C-alpha positions in Angstrom: -3.6 -19.5 -12.3 -4.3 -16.3 -13.8 -2.2 -13.3 -13.6 -3.5 -10.8 -11.1 -6.1 -8.3 -12.2 -4.6 -4.6 -12.1 -7.0 -1.1 -12.4 -5.0 1.1 -14.5 -7.8 3.9 -14.1 -9.2 5.4 -10.9 -12.8 5.5 -12.9 -13.5 2.3 -15.6 -16.4 4.9 -16.7 -14.6 8.0 -16.8 -11.0 7.2 -18.4 -10.1 11.0 -17.5 -10.6 10.6 -14.1 -7.6 11.0 -11.5 -9.9 11.4 -8.5 -12.6 9.2 -7.0 -14.8 9.2 -3.7 -17.7 6.3 -3.1 -18.9 5.2 -0.1 -18.5 1.5 0.6 -22.2 1.1 0.8 -22.8 2.5 -2.5 -20.4 -0.1 -3.6 -21.8 -2.8 -1.4 -24.9 -3.0 -2.8 -24.0 -2.2 -6.6 -22.4 -5.7 -5.9 -24.9 -7.1 -4.8 -22.1 -8.1 -1.7 -20.1 -10.4 -3.9 -17.0 -10.3 -3.2 -14.4 -8.9 -6.2 -10.8 -11.1 -6.7 -7.6 -10.0 -5.7 -6.5 -7.4 -7.4 -4.5 -4.6 -7.8 -4.4 -0.8 -8.5 -1.9 1.3 -10.5 -3.3 4.6 -7.8 -3.5 5.2 -4.3 -6.3 3.7 -2.3 -7.8 5.3 1.2 -10.4 3.2 3.1 -12.1 5.4 5.7 -13.8 2.5 7.7 -16.9 3.5 10.1 -18.2 0.0 10.6 -17.5 -3.1 9.5 -16.8 -6.6 9.7 -14.8 -9.0 7.5 -11.6 -8.8 6.6 -9.1 -7.0 4.3 -6.4 -8.9 2.7 -3.0 -6.9 1.7 -0.3 -8.5 -0.2 -2.1 -12.0 1.6 -1.7 -10.4 5.2 -4.8 -10.6 6.1 -6.5 -8.1 8.7 -9.8 -8.1 10.8 -12.2 -5.6 9.8 -13.6 -3.6 12.0 -15.1 0.0 13.0 -13.4 3.0 13.3 -10.3 1.9 11.0 -8.4 3.5 8.0 -6.2 1.4 5.2 -3.8 2.7 3.2 -3.2 0.5 0.1 -0.7 1.9 -2.2 0.1 1.2 -6.0 0.9 -2.4 -7.2 0.0 -3.8 -3.8 -2.7 -6.8 -4.7 -5.6 -6.4 -1.9 -9.1 -7.7 -1.5 -12.1 -6.3 0.5 -14.0 -9.2 1.9 -17.1 -8.3 3.8 -19.6 -10.2 6.1 -22.1 -7.4 5.8 -22.7 -4.1 4.7 -19.5 -1.6 5.8 -20.0 2.3 6.8 -17.2 4.0 5.1 -15.7 6.2 2.3 -12.8 4.3 -0.4 -10.9 7.3 -1.7 -8.5 6.6 -4.9 -6.6 9.1 -6.5 -3.4 8.7 -8.8 0.2 10.5 -9.3 -1.6 12.9 -12.2 -4.4 14.3 -9.3 -1.2 15.2 -7.3 0.6 16.8 -9.8 -2.4 18.4 -10.8 -3.4 19.8 -7.9 0.3 20.9 -6.7 1.2 18.2 -4.2 4.4 17.2 -4.3 5.3 13.2 -4.7 7.7 13.9 -2.0 4.9 14.6 0.1 2.9 11.1 0.0 6.6 9.6 0.1 7.4 11.1 3.4 4.4 9.9 4.9 4.3 7.0 6.8 0.7 5.9 5.4 1.3 4.0 2.0 3.6 1.0 3.0 4.4 -0.9 -0.7 6.2 -4.3 1.0 5.6 -6.2 4.2 2.9 -5.2 6.7 0.1 -2.8 6.2 -2.1 -2.9 9.2 -5.3 -0.4 9.6 -4.4 2.7 11.2 -6.6 2.8 14.2 -7.7 6.4 15.6 -9.7 7.3 18.7 -12.6 8.4 18.4 -11.8 11.8 18.2 -9.1 11.8 15.7 -11.4 9.6 13.5 -14.3 12.2 13.9 -11.6 14.8 12.3 -10.7 12.6 9.8 -14.4 10.9 8.8 -15.3 15.0 8.7 -12.9 15.9 5.9 -13.3 12.4 4.0 -17.0 14.2 4.3 -15.9 17.5 3.0 -14.2 15.7 -0.3 -17.7 13.6 -1.1 -19.7 16.6 -0.9 -17.1 18.9 -2.9 -16.7 15.7 -5.7 -20.3 15.6 -6.3 -20.6 19.5 -6.4 -19.7 22.0 -9.4 -18.5 24.5 -7.1 -15.1 26.3 -8.9 -11.4 24.9 -8.1 -13.1 21.4 -7.2 -10.3 19.8 -7.6 -8.1 22.1 -5.6 -10.6 22.1 -3.0 -10.5 18.3 -3.3 -6.9 18.0 -2.6 -6.3 20.9 0.0 -8.7 18.5 2.0 -7.0 15.7 1.1 -3.8 16.9 2.1 -5.3 17.7 5.7 -6.7 14.6 6.0 -3.4 12.4 5.0 -1.7 14.9 7.8 -3.7 14.0 10.2 -3.1 9.9 9.7 0.2 10.5 9.5 0.4 12.5 12.9 -1.3 10.0 14.5 1.3 6.9 13.5 4.0 9.2 12.4 7.7 8.1 13.5 8.4 11.5 12.2 5.7 13.7 11.6 5.9 15.7 9.0 6.5 19.4 9.7 6.6 21.0 6.3 6.9 20.7 2.6 10.5 21.1 2.5 12.2 18.2 1.4 15.0 17.0 3.7 18.3 15.3 3.1 16.9 12.3 4.9 13.4 12.1 2.6 15.8 12.1 -0.5 18.0 9.3 0.8 14.9 7.4 1.5 13.1 7.7 -1.8 16.4 7.2 -3.9 16.5 3.7 -1.4 13.0 2.7 -2.3 13.7 3.0 -6.2 17.0 1.5 -5.8 15.1 -1.4 -4.3 12.7 -1.8 -6.4 14.9 -2.0 -9.6 17.4 -4.3 -8.4 15.8 -6.5 -5.6 15.8 -9.3 -8.1 19.4 -9.6 -7.9 20.7 -7.6 -5.6 19.7 -8.7 -1.6 22.3 -7.2 0.2 22.5 -3.4 2.7 25.8 -2.9 1.1 24.9 -2.8 -2.6 22.4 0.0 -1.8 24.5 1.9 0.2 27.3 1.5 -1.9 24.9 3.2 -4.9 24.4 6.1 -2.5 27.3 6.5 -1.7 27.1 6.3 2.2 27.7 3.7 4.5 25.3 0.5 5.1 25.4 1.7 8.8 24.0 5.3 7.7 21.1 3.7 5.5 20.3 1.5 8.1 19.8 4.4 10.7 18.0 6.6 8.2 15.9 3.9 7.1 15.3 3.1 10.6 14.4 7.0 11.6 12.0 7.2 8.6 9.9 4.4 8.5 10.6 2.0 11.4 12.2 -0.8 9.7 16.5 -1.7 9.1 17.1 -1.3 5.2 17.9 -5.0 5.3 14.5 -5.6 6.3 12.8 -3.9 4.0 15.2 -5.3 1.3 13.8 -8.4 2.6 10.0 -7.9 2.7 10.1 -6.8 -1.2 11.4 -9.9 -2.0 8.9 -12.0 0.4 6.2 -9.9 -1.2 7.2 -11.0 -4.6 7.5 -14.5 -4.1 4.1 -14.8 -2.9 2.9 -12.9 -5.6 4.7 -15.1 -8.3 4.0 -18.7 -6.1 0.2 -17.2 -6.4 -0.3 -15.3 -9.5 1.7 -17.8 -12.0 2.4 -21.1 -13.3 6.1 -20.9 -12.6 7.7 -23.5 -10.2 9.4 -23.0 -7.3 12.6 -23.2 -8.8 11.9 -21.2 -11.8 11.0 -18.2 -9.2 14.0 -19.1 -7.2 16.1 -18.2 -9.8 14.2 -15.2 -11.0 14.4 -13.7 -7.4 18.0 -13.9 -7.6 18.4 -17.2 -5.5 21.5 -19.7 -6.7 20.1 -22.2 -5.3 16.1 -23.3 -5.1 17.2 -24.7 -1.8 18.1 -21.5 -0.5 15.1 -19.8 -1.9 13.0 -22.2 0.4 15.0 -22.0 3.6 14.6 -18.1 3.0 11.0 -17.9 2.0 10.2 -20.5 5.2 12.4 -18.3 7.9 9.9 -15.2 7.1 6.7 -17.0 6.7 7.1 -20.1 8.3 5.8 -22.0 5.6 7.5 -23.5 2.5 6.7 -22.2 -0.7 4.8 -25.1 -1.8 2.6 -25.1 1.7 2.0 -21.2 1.6 0.4 -21.6 -2.3 -1.6 -24.3 -1.3 -2.8 -22.9 1.6 -3.8 -19.4 -0.1 -5.6 -21.7 -3.2 -7.5 -23.5 -0.4 -8.3 -20.7 1.8 -10.5 -19.3 -1.7 -12.4 -22.3 -2.2 
């Protein structure tokens, strides 16, 4: 099984680009309707879908494509769009470099309840009026992107920020009120960073709480309030996501993956995986390979 393809640049033809917007119908035509292999990006992706049929797979979770949906794919997530007919909509991609260059704090993106790195990443489902407002921002961005106006990048950045705020206000547990960082936002960023650095060897909420000099209860309350899940669930979702990637995209055995992910016994890993996916590791891999054929 080959390693998952990773797109490092926002635009393969322009290595310096940090932002790109394309129409989904143009991409479909350019690819002659052929489906790309599962892949990941080192940048953010937003799909604003006016009309579509098919499936969107994000980290092995499958979502049906439909009209008036918005998908958010974080850097590192493995995804694949499978269209059964030509879609109508926009695909926007942007890097951290674009955010920095246009004075959009990384903390702003981290504060959103849109880019879920691990676990479920279902589409946002705006009502008609909400979708029209978001689509209008996308149209403005598309026009700017293909223009030669002064301060084009800054203007795109401003519309992008408005678009993301509008989306966030639809789904947010804690809608953004300002750009001012709060203690809770700082804590969530530190927690996510710690999990990403240590999840292969540390699985307990207490480990991360201790590292942040707070109690496990405090950590759980903050994580639940900010992203809608417990700290334990977030840690376990990170482990399961990586397990799925390793099972599908590597030739490692279940035993090797178990040890790589910090399990003392392969049987403990298999039980953990089955509890969270209702499949054994081998059945998961077999199902995913067969579904590709």
